[in-house]
C-alpha positions in Angstrom: -21.2 64.9 15.3 -23.8 62.5 13.7 -24.2 58.7 14.1 -25.6 55.6 12.1 -27.7 53.4 13.6 -30.2 51.0 13.1 -33.8 52.3 15.0 -36.8 51.0 15.3 -39.2 52.2 13.5 -41.5 52.2 16.2 -39.4 55.0 18.4 -39.2 57.6 15.7 -41.7 60.2 16.0 -43.1 61.5 12.4 -44.4 64.8 13.9 -44.8 66.6 10.1 -47.8 65.1 7.8 -46.2 64.7 4.5 -48.2 63.5 1.5 -45.9 61.0 -0.1 -46.0 59.8 -4.0 -47.0 56.6 -4.1 -45.2 55.6 -7.2 -42.2 56.9 -5.3 -43.0 54.5 -2.6 -43.5 51.7 -4.4 -40.5 52.0 -6.1 -38.6 52.1 -3.3 -39.9 48.9 -2.0 -38.8 47.1 -5.1 -35.0 49.1 -4.5 -35.2 48.1 -0.6 -36.4 44.7 -1.3 -33.6 43.7 -4.0 -30.5 45.7 -2.5 -31.6 47.1 0.6 -32.0 50.5 2.3 -28.7 52.0 0.7 -29.3 55.7 2.4 -30.0 56.4 6.2 -33.1 58.8 6.7 -31.9 61.8 9.0 -33.1 62.0 12.2 -32.9 64.3 14.9 -32.5 63.2 18.9 -34.0 65.2 21.2 -33.9 64.3 25.2 -34.1 60.7 24.3 -37.1 60.8 21.7 -36.3 60.6 18.0 -38.1 62.5 15.2 -37.9 62.2 11.7 -37.9 65.1 9.2 -36.0 63.9 6.2 -36.7 60.2 4.2 -40.5 60.3 4.3 -40.1 58.2 1.0 -37.7 56.0 2.6 -39.4 55.7 6.1 -43.1 55.0 4.6 -41.4 52.0 2.0 -39.7 50.4 4.8 -43.1 50.6 7.1 -44.9 48.9 4.0 -42.1 46.1 3.6 -42.5 45.3 7.5 -38.8 46.1 8.5 -38.7 46.4 12.3 -35.7 48.8 11.8 -34.5 51.5 9.3 -31.0 52.9 9.0 -30.7 56.3 10.0 -28.5 59.3 10.4 -29.1 60.3 13.9 -28.1 63.9 15.3 -28.1 65.2 18.6 -30.0 68.9 18.8 -31.8 70.5 21.8 -35.1 71.3 21.5 -34.8 74.8 20.5 -33.8 72.9 17.2 -36.8 70.8 17.2 -39.1 73.8 18.0 -37.3 75.3 14.8 -38.2 72.3 13.1 -42.0 72.1 13.7 -42.4 76.2 12.7 
């Protein structure tokens, strides 16, 4: 079951490197500044730690805007699911 939470950006680990499209990030920054974040990012909660794999452009846009938190769709998962995401 997923929960929608506002999590501190610093508490979300981003274990995979993603190259973001800077024009897309800038467009999202303008949109988020004007109307707020409309879609939460997807986060796995594994053993009390948060891991973000989807929403990298939204994550970077909020970071660059200086936000302290970000709206997340959080799903609890065992370590085996995390390992599959990292493979």
